[in-house]
N, C-alpha and C positions, 0 to 999 in steps of 0.2 A: 856816779856808781854806789857811793853813800846812798843816797834819795832811792836810788833802783833798788835795793836792797832791802831799804826802810820799806819803800813800796811791796814787796815780794812778801816781807814778813807779816803786813796786813794785809793781805792777799790769802795767807794762811790761816789766818785767824777767822778769816770771813768765811773761808771752805767749812770751817766746824762748823758753824751756828747751824750750818744744817740748811740754808736758805734756798737751795736750789731744789723744792719739792716741784718736780715738772718732768719727771719722766716715770714710766710704769717700769722700765729697765733699767733704775736707777740701782749703781752698786754700793757698797758701802762706802761712807764719807771718808776721802784720804785727804793727804794735806795739797794743796797745790803744788804743781812740781815747778820747779824754778829750772827755766832755760841756762845750760852750762854748753860753751863752746866748744864742741866737740872737733876742729879743724884748727890748722895755724891760723891765728889770729895776724899774722901778717901775710895772709894771702891775699892776692890781687887779681881781679877780674870784673869781668862786664854779666851782670845778670837784667835782662829784657823782662820787662812784665806788659802783659797787652790787657785791654778791656775796651768796654764801651762809653765809658763816665766820660763828660768832657773834661772833668779835674777829678781825683784823686787823694784829696789834701788827708784824708784818713790816713792813707796807706802810705802818702809823703813822709808822716809823724812816725809811721813803724819804719819806716826805711830810715831816718833820723836814727834811732834807737838802735837799729840792728847796728849802724855804722859806727857806733858807741863800744862794739865789740870787735866787729871789722873794717875800721877804718879803709882799708883800701881796695874793699868791694863797691863797684858801681852799680846800685841799681835803679833802672831807671822807669819809669812808667810809659806807656805811648796809647794814645785813644786811638782807635781802629773805626773809621764810619761805618755803617750800615753793619753792625760786628757780628749781629746772628747770622748775615747772608756772608760774611768774607771772612771770618775766623778759620773756616775750612782749607780757604784761598793762601791765607797766611800762614798756615802752620806747613800746608804742601811746598812753600816757596823756599827760598835761600838766608831771608831772615826771619827764618819762623822763633818767637818767641821764648823763652827760658820757663815760664812761668806763663798761665794764663786764665783769664775767667771763663768759665762754664755756668751750665746750668741742668738741674734734674733734668726740666721736659724734653733738653736734648738727647736724652740718652733712648738709646731706639729707634729712632727716627732718620730715614734714609740721607736725608740731607744733613743734617750733623754729624756723619758717621767718624769725617777727619778728628772732628773736636774729643771723639773717645777713644778712638784709635791710636793718637798721638799720647795720649796720657801716660802716665807713668803708675801703676796700681800702688797707690798710697798706704793702700791696707797690707803690703808687705814689709814685714816685722825688720828687714834690714831698711828700712827707709827712716822707722825711730819716731813716727808721729804719736803724740798723745792723745788718741782718738777717745778713750776715757772723758776727755774734757769736754766732750760735745755731746748735745743730747743725743742718744743712738736713735731716737724718731726721727729726726730728719738726717740722717744718714742715708745716702742714697742705696737702695738696695737693686743688684745687678744680679742677673740671671748665674753668673759665673763667680760670685763671690767675691770678685774684684772691685776696688775701689778707685773711680780714673778722677774722683774730685772731692774737695772736701766742703763744708760749709764755711762761710767767712761772714756772712750775716743770715741771720733769721729773715721771718715776715711773719705778719697776720694780720687779719682783721678785726676792727672795734670802732670805737668811736672817742674823737676828742670831747673832752668834758672839760667846762668853763668851772674851775673848781671855787672862783671867788662867787660867781651866781650862786650856786648851790649855797653856798655859805650866808649870803645874803637873804637868800627867800627861806632859809632855815629847813632845806631839804639836803637828803641823803642822796650818793649817785648810785642808782639801782644796781640791784645783783641778781633780781629777779624778774621775768615777765611782767608781773602784777605790779610789782614797782616802778619797771621803765613806762605803764600805762598810767599809774597812778601821779608817777612827776610830770610827767607830760600832761595831763590837764592839771595838776596844781601852778604849774608854769604859764599854761593860757588862762587861768582862771585869775593869774596875777596877773596878766597883761601882758604876755609875752606873745606875741605874733605866728614863731616858729619856734618851737621848745628842742623839735630833732630836725637837721636838714639833712641833705647829703646831694652827691652830682647823682644826674641821672640823665643825662644826653645821651650814653651810648651804653651797652649792658657789662663790658669788661669788669668795670670796678664802679658801679653802681651802686647806688643805696640800698638797693633790692640785693644786689648778690654778695653784698658784705655784710649784710645782716643775717640774711638767710643760709648762707653759703657752709659755715660751723654747725647749723641746726640740721642740714640735710646731710653732712657727715655723720652726724651723729644718728640720724634713721636710719643708715645701710649700714654702719661701722663692722658691725656683728653679722652680715649678712652675706656669704660670699656669692651665693646664686645671682641676689639681686646687684652684685657689684657686676657680678660676669655679666648679665643682661645689658647693663647700663654701659658697658664698657663694649658689646656688640653691636650698641645703636639698635637692639630688638624692639619695635615699635610698643610693643607689650609692657617694655619697662616702663615707658612713660606712667604708669600706675605708682611706682616707686617715689614719684614727685609729689604726688597730690598731697601728703601731709605739709610737703615746704609749700605747696603753690597758696592752700589753704590759710599756714599760717601768717606768708606775706601780706596776704588780702587783710587778715585780720588785724595784722601790725598797721597797716596803711588805715586804717579804719579809727583802729582804736589810739591810736597817737596821734591822729590829727595829721597826719604828715599830708602836707601843702605842694604837689608837684610841680605845679604851675611856677612857685618861688621856688623851687630847686633846681628847675629848668635854667632859672637865669646864672646858674655857677656855670662858667663857661667848661672848665676843663676840672680834672682828678687829682690836680696837684695844686698849682701859685692861687687859683681860684678859690679852690675850697678853702686853703690855708687863709688867706685872705680876709673870704668871704667870715671865716670862723673869729678871726682878729675884732671884727666889727663890735664884738662883746655883749650882741642881743641873743647872738642863739647860744640857748644851754649846750646842746650836744649835735654835734656833725661826724656822723659816719665819716670814714676813711681806710687805708690801707697803711701800716706800716711804713710805705714807701712814702707817703705822704707826710706822715708826723714827721720823716727825717728832713723836711724842708723847711719846718717850722721857727729854727733857732734862728738862722739866717733872716728870714721873712720879718722876725719881730722889728727889723729896722726899716722893713720896707712898706709897713700898715704906718699910717698917718696915726687911724686911730687907736692901734696898737702903745704907741709911742704916748700919747694924751692919754691914754687908762689902760697901763701894762694890769695884767691878769696872771691868776697861775692856773695851769692847765695840766692835765693827764690824760693817757690813752688807755681803755676800759672795754671790756668785751662788749658787746651790746647782749645784754640778757633777752634771748629769744624762748627760754624758757622758764615754767616756775620752779625746776628742780636746782636751776641757777645757769650762769653762763659758761658758755664753753670754749676753751682756747684750742683754734683752728693754728696747729703749731707746723710753720711750712720753713723749706730753706729759700735765700734768696741769691744772693750773688755767693758761685762756690769760685775755688781756686783748683785748677789742676797743673799739674809738672809734666813740661815735655819730655818725654822719655828720651828723645834725639840732643836735649840739649848737650852742649859743649862743656855746659860748665855743669854738669848736674848735679856731682857734691856739693856743691855751694848753693844750688838751687834748696836741695833737700835739707839742708841746712837751714836757711831761710823758713821753710815751711816749718822746720821744728820749731822755729824761734817764733814765730806766727802762732801755730797750732797749740796754743797753751790757752789755761783761762785768763790770765792778766793781760796779754797780747790781747787776745780775740774779745776780750770786753770792752779795750780801750779803744780798738779800732772803730768795734760798734757803736760806742759811745761819741766818740768822735764825726763819725757819720750821721747819727741820730739812728741810727737801726738797731733792731733787737739782737742781741748776744747768741750765736748759736749753742755756747755754752751751758751748763747744766746751774750757773751761777747768773740768776737777772736781777741782784739787788746793785749792781752797777749804776744803774742809768735808772733813776728816779720814776721815770714817767712811765714805763713799762711795769711797774711795781705788780699792780692789779691782776696782772697775768702770773706773776709766781704764787699768788693768791689761788688760781684756780686750783681745786683736788685733783689729784692725777684721774681718777676716774673720768672727771671732764675733760681732758686733754685727749684731741685729737690728731692725728697726723694721716694725712693724702696720702703720704708717701707708703705708710701701712696698711691704710684701708685699700689701697690699690687703684682706687680709680682714676681712669685715664683722661688725658686732656680734652679730648674728645668729648668725653660723657660731660665732663666738667662744661663744656662750651654748651651743650644741650642745654643743661637745667639753666646756666645764667641764661640763656634766649627764652626760655620757658619762664623763669622767674621774673626776666626783666617784661615781658607780652602784658602777663597777670600784672603785673604792679604799675604800668604805665595806662593800663585799662585796653588795652591793644586786643587781649583773649580771655576769654572766659577757662576756667579751671580747666573743663573740661575739655575747651580746643589745646590747650598748652599740655596736656596730658596727651593727646592723641597724637600731639607733632612732635614727640621727641623720635627722635633719630631723622628728623626731616628737613632741620633748623639749617641752612646753608650760611657756611665759614665767609 
């Protein structure tokens, strides 16, 4: 308990330094709130938590910390196969979980109605969550103002950079598009065949999507008419893709991206990490989800074991005005409003939804924290340096998943040379899932 109190004092001091410049809606700085049990700590009950991860060691660590306060509360995590399709059935059954994983993209979709209908309104003041510790731009916007889920992890797109190679060659990590182009050329001139690589075998998290999605969001962020047309899949909305399509085409040429070499990377997770760990690639595009797997795979890479290096995750700067930070929620938690142990389920959520615990679980998982404070994990520090004016939230912009899918397909086809820019513009709304 002494160690926990010391940690809380340190966290409070950090909060006062104002390092969390990552939210345009940020209120005045306040000291980090320290969780205090509100129930009888001798209470005995069982809380089940359901999700899709094969293992959830970071959550188990939080459970252990909670059990220091409530030793008689048994919290058990259960993995559900085919989670997205099965969670509704599980919630409607007799053994429904007390707390379960949810996602923003499930909201408003008929096939995931149960995951929303069973969720308690976590914005209700009686629940007592400290929602102010979370970046407001990644909190789900709902039609009725209720909050069926809260972010536990955040996600973004960027690139892993081999800091040792940059230092060895006397180069700086690029912060503008011109710097990115110049750095790629400098590495090529120094004999590096692939200054920048990424996954290219399908469109979902391809090099093209990861590089251009933040830029695309910036082109339509303040244009509601454009967003509405894009969301309605109006064929004429393809014109709003043109700046991004032109940029990705320019990017491929300017940075000398070798698509054939990228095609050899078999998947957007382990294969991306292990290729980067070979140590000869200065920059590798990926998502925060991929970054979360790097630590465990250091010991699986013979090349990294033989020649370890320091790396970080930074935005891909696609504009001369600077990089953009696409701030997105990742995994979220909901509380089953029909839980037989609702009070204790809410107590665990009150414990978890604090700056210290959300930062701790995110760091242990290797993902970005959803809190206003981004200094807890140095690998994401570069995103905390992005000016507020260049932080973009798909949640606030309002782009639908269907619109984003059309954008990804258009960008992928242009990047791979399968379509001209004009063809991709004309095809908007017709790409099939």
